[in-house]
N, C-alpha and C positions, 0 to 999 in steps of 0.2 A: 596434298598430303604429303607426297615422294619428298617437298623441299622441306617439310617439318622434321621428317626423319630422317634426312642427310643431313640438318644443321643439328639435330640430337648427336648424331654418332659422331661428325665432328668434333663436338665437344667431350663426349667422351673417350674419343682418342686424344684430342689435342689435353687434356687435363693430366692423362699419365705421362705424356713426351715431358711436362713441362715440372715432373716432382724432382725435388729433390734430389742429388747426386750423391752418393755415399763416397767419401773422398780417403784413401786408405794412407794412416799414419807415416807412411814412407813418400808421401806428394806432398805432407801439410806445407812444406817449404814454398809451395809455390801458391799460397793463399795466404790472406788475408783473414782473421779470425775478425769476427764483427760482435758476436755475441751469444748466449748461453740459452740455450731452451731446456723445458725438459717436460715428461711427463708422467702421471702416476694412476693407478687403478682402469689398466685396460685390462681389460676381457677377451680372453683369445689365447690365439700364440704369437711368438715370435713376428710373423709375419704382421700381424693388426698392431704390433708396437711399432713396429717400422713404420709401417702406415701413419700412425698418430707423430710418429717424429717428425716426418716428410711434411706431415700438415701444420706442422707449428713451425717448421721451418719456412714451411711454403708462406705461413701468414707474416714472417718477418721481412719478406721478400727476395730469400735467400734461394741460392738457386744448387748450392755445395752444403754439405753438412759431414762432420767427421764426430763421431757417436763417440761418446768418453765413457755410457756406462748404458748397459742394457740385459737388466734378471728381472726375476720373480723374488722378490722375499721370503725367506723360510720355503714351509708347502705353500704359498699361496697362488691360488691360478692368476691374479692381479698382477701386470707386468709395468716396471719401472724404467726411466732410462732418461739420460741427458744428451745434448748432442750439442756442438759449435757450430754456428751460424757462420759459412766462409765464402768470401766472395776471391776471386781471382786475380793474382799481385800482377800489377801492370810493371 
């Protein structure tokens, strides 16, 4: 039973370690742009919207992202956003 709990804890910890990292605009020259991802109708706060963007970048195999937009249209409680999937320049 301890091995099962340890394995689950390891998966939870490593899952958060591999989430896409946000790259600031000032460092974009060090990265290659791959593709654009977007989210919409995400309920909750800004952290939920960022989590959704990271999940989309992760689906594309990206480790880094640059957020191009993140907002709530009008007086909506739903978030939308876009990001560019990046990889380190060689």
